[in-house]
C-alpha positions in Angstrom: 74.4 -63.8 -31.4 76.9 -65.0 -28.9 79.5 -62.0 -29.1 76.8 -59.3 -28.5 75.1 -60.4 -25.7 79.3 -61.6 -23.7 80.3 -58.2 -25.2 76.2 -56.6 -23.6 77.3 -58.6 -20.3 81.0 -57.3 -20.4 79.5 -53.7 -21.3 77.4 -54.8 -17.7 79.9 -55.0 -15.6 81.8 -52.4 -16.9 78.9 -50.2 -16.2 78.7 -51.0 -12.4 82.3 -50.9 -12.3 83.2 -47.7 -14.0 80.2 -45.7 -12.5 81.8 -44.8 -9.0 84.9 -44.8 -9.7 83.1 -41.1 -12.4 80.8 -40.6 -9.5 84.2 -39.2 -7.1 85.7 -37.7 -10.6 82.6 -35.4 -11.1 81.6 -34.5 -8.0 84.0 -32.2 -6.8 84.0 -30.6 -10.4 80.1 -31.1 -11.6 76.2 -31.0 -9.7 73.3 -29.5 -10.4 70.2 -29.7 -8.5 67.6 -32.1 -8.5 63.6 -32.5 -8.8 64.1 -32.6 -5.0 66.5 -29.4 -4.6 69.8 -32.0 -3.3 72.9 -31.0 -5.2 73.6 -34.3 -7.1 77.4 -35.0 -9.3 75.5 -34.9 -13.3 77.1 -35.8 -16.3 77.5 -39.8 -15.6 76.1 -40.9 -18.3 79.2 -40.4 -19.8 79.7 -44.0 -18.7 77.6 -44.9 -21.8 80.0 -44.2 -24.4 83.2 -44.7 -22.6 81.9 -48.4 -22.3 79.3 -48.7 -25.8 82.2 -47.4 -27.8 84.4 -50.3 -27.3 82.1 -52.6 -27.3 80.7 -51.9 -30.2 84.7 -52.0 -31.6 84.8 -55.1 -30.7 82.1 -56.4 -32.8 83.9 -54.8 -35.5 87.1 -56.9 -34.8 84.8 -59.7 -34.6 83.0 -59.1 -37.5 79.4 -59.6 -35.8 79.1 -56.2 -37.5 79.3 -54.4 -40.3 82.1 -52.1 -41.1 79.8 -49.1 -41.7 77.1 -49.8 -39.1 80.0 -50.1 -36.7 81.5 -47.0 -38.1 78.0 -44.8 -38.3 77.3 -45.7 -35.0 80.4 -44.7 -33.0 80.4 -41.7 -34.5 76.7 -41.0 -33.6 77.9 -41.8 -30.2 80.6 -40.2 -29.7 78.8 -36.9 -32.0 76.0 -36.8 -29.4 78.0 -37.7 -25.7 80.1 -34.7 -26.8 77.3 -32.1 -27.5 75.8 -33.8 -24.5 78.8 -33.4 -22.5 79.3 -29.2 -24.0 75.8 -28.6 -22.8 76.1 -30.4 -19.2 79.5 -28.8 -18.4 78.9 -25.3 -20.4 75.2 -24.9 -20.3 72.2 -23.1 -18.7 69.0 -23.4 -17.7 67.7 -19.8 -18.7 66.6 -20.4 -22.1 63.8 -23.4 -21.9 62.8 -25.4 -24.9 63.2 -25.4 -28.5 62.2 -21.5 -29.0 63.5 -21.1 -25.8 67.0 -21.6 -26.8 66.2 -19.9 -30.4 64.4 -16.6 -29.1 68.1 -16.0 -27.2 69.9 -16.6 -30.4 67.9 -14.2 -32.1 68.7 -11.6 -29.4 72.8 -12.2 -29.7 73.3 -14.9 -27.2 73.8 -18.2 -28.6 73.0 -20.9 -25.7 74.9 -24.6 -25.6 71.1 -25.8 -26.0 71.4 -24.1 -29.7 74.3 -25.3 -30.1 73.5 -28.8 -29.9 70.3 -28.7 -32.0 72.1 -27.2 -34.9 75.4 -29.6 -34.6 72.7 -32.0 -34.0 70.7 -32.2 -36.7 74.2 -32.6 -38.6 75.4 -35.7 -37.2 71.6 -37.0 -37.5 72.1 -36.2 -41.6 75.4 -37.9 -41.4 74.3 -41.0 -39.5 70.7 -40.6 -41.8 72.9 -39.9 -45.1 75.4 -43.3 -44.5 72.6 -45.6 -43.6 69.7 -45.0 -46.1 69.4 -43.3 -49.4 66.5 -40.9 -50.7 66.7 -37.2 -50.3 62.7 -37.9 -48.0 63.7 -41.0 -46.6 67.2 -39.6 -45.1 65.8 -36.2 -43.5 62.8 -38.4 -41.9 65.4 -41.0 -40.6 67.6 -37.0 -39.8 64.3 -35.6 -38.1 63.3 -38.9 -35.6 66.9 -39.0 -34.8 67.5 -35.6 -33.3 63.5 -35.3 -32.3 64.1 -38.8 -30.3 67.6 -37.1 -28.6 65.4 -34.4 -27.1 63.1 -36.4 -26.3 65.1 -38.7 -24.3 66.7 -35.5 -23.0 63.2 -34.2 -21.7 62.2 -36.8 -20.4 65.6 -37.0 -17.9 63.6 -35.0 -14.9 63.4 -37.4 -12.8 65.6 -40.2 -11.5 65.4 -43.3 -13.4 63.3 -42.0 -15.7 65.2 -42.0 -19.1 67.2 -45.1 -18.7 64.0 -46.6 -17.8 62.1 -45.5 -20.7 65.4 -47.0 -23.2 65.0 -50.0 -21.3 61.8 -50.6 -22.6 61.7 -49.1 -25.7 64.9 -51.3 -25.5 64.3 -54.6 -26.0 61.8 -54.2 -28.9 64.1 -52.3 -31.0 67.2 -55.2 -30.0 65.0 -57.7 -31.6 63.6 -55.9 -34.7 65.9 -52.8 -35.8 68.7 -52.6 -38.2 71.4 -51.6 -35.3 69.8 -54.5 -32.7 73.9 -55.3 -31.3 74.1 -52.4 -30.8 71.3 -51.7 -28.7 72.3 -54.4 -26.7 75.4 -53.1 -25.4 73.2 -50.1 -24.8 70.7 -52.5 -22.1 73.6 -53.6 -20.7 75.4 -50.1 -20.0 71.5 -48.6 -19.3 71.4 -52.0 -16.5 74.4 -51.6 -14.8 73.5 -47.5 -14.8 70.4 -47.0 -13.0 70.8 -47.9 -9.7 73.0 -44.7 -9.0 70.8 -42.7 -11.1 67.3 -43.9 -9.2 69.2 -43.7 -5.4 69.4 -40.1 -6.6 73.5 -40.6 -6.2 73.7 -39.5 -10.0 72.4 -37.9 -12.8 73.0 -39.4 -16.0 72.9 -35.4 -17.9 72.8 -34.9 -21.8 75.3 -36.4 -22.7 73.4 -39.9 -21.6 70.1 -39.0 -22.4 71.3 -38.1 -25.6 73.2 -40.5 -26.3 70.5 -43.2 -25.7 67.7 -41.0 -27.8 70.4 -41.0 -30.5 70.5 -45.0 -30.3 66.6 -45.4 -30.6 67.0 -43.0 -33.5 69.6 -45.5 -35.4 67.4 -48.5 -34.3 64.5 -47.5 -36.3 66.1 -46.1 -39.3 65.6 -49.5 -41.5 61.5 -49.6 -40.8 58.3 -48.4 -42.9 58.8 -44.4 -44.3 55.0 -44.9 -43.0 56.2 -45.7 -39.9 58.9 -43.2 -39.6 56.3 -41.1 -40.6 53.5 -42.3 -37.8 56.6 -41.8 -34.9 57.9 -38.5 -36.8 54.1 -37.2 -36.3 54.1 -37.9 -32.7 57.8 -36.9 -31.9 56.6 -33.3 -33.3 53.4 -33.3 -31.3 55.1 -34.0 -28.0 57.6 -31.5 -28.7 54.9 -28.8 -29.4 53.6 -29.6 -26.5 56.4 -29.5 -24.3 56.8 -26.0 -25.2 54.5 -25.4 -22.8 53.2 -27.6 -21.1 54.5 -30.1 -18.8 55.1 -34.3 -20.2 55.6 -34.8 -15.8 52.2 -33.8 -15.1 51.0 -36.3 -17.9 52.9 -39.2 -16.5 52.0 -38.4 -12.4 48.2 -38.1 -14.1 48.7 -41.7 -15.9 48.2 -45.0 -13.6 50.8 -47.1 -15.8 53.0 -44.5 -16.1 53.2 -42.9 -12.8 53.4 -46.7 -11.5 56.4 -47.3 -13.8 58.1 -43.9 -13.6 58.2 -44.2 -9.5 59.6 -47.6 -9.4 62.5 -48.4 -7.5 63.1 -44.2 -7.4 63.6 -43.2 -3.4 62.3 -40.6 -1.3 66.0 -38.2 -0.8 64.2 -36.5 1.5 63.2 -39.1 3.8 66.7 -40.3 4.5 
């Protein structure tokens, strides 16, 4: 584990260095209003791809990760980052939820959300087919990855929420998952980026949240079929609820979740 730990520290340092530079680059070109209606540069989750992918390549060179796993990880990160970037730069918030995007498509208008869902599923199937065998297992893995990517995106509506969720999730996954080195690298990048997100200076956007969710999906590919099926049922239930309900209201009504959610976050209106 020497090289993964060293590279995770390097990813952390690179993220701390790159994030303010990316904020300066993106701020004049791409912003969105956050939950306090303040204009914030969006798409800073791009830093995850910019730091994780070179580190995975280094792991390949040092022989710390098999060629197949490293290639799958790179394709997964690049694929979901590209789709997320399209949604961040070209997307509209007029259609909400899976059903909203596909209702819009039914009326002859293609949203970036529908495009992301369709091609995200393709990337998920490719990653699952290369990582596992058996049609049922491949489909379980693909659905889990696609839904994890979207679930993490659903969390990215408050500063730091998606990042903190990933940090809490990545620790047990890094210990038990088949892509533990990749999770460790992502942990370093998110840890380096999070202060800007919590401070309301940046939003990771789909280019970041989708990548983090996809990495969780990668980590879970080799758990038991029953565990994956149980996880899928929970994810489907969350998405069905999110079509009409609010995940934020559930978090705010649950003391532990509300505490973790608000931890480190600033109220920018008071500044």
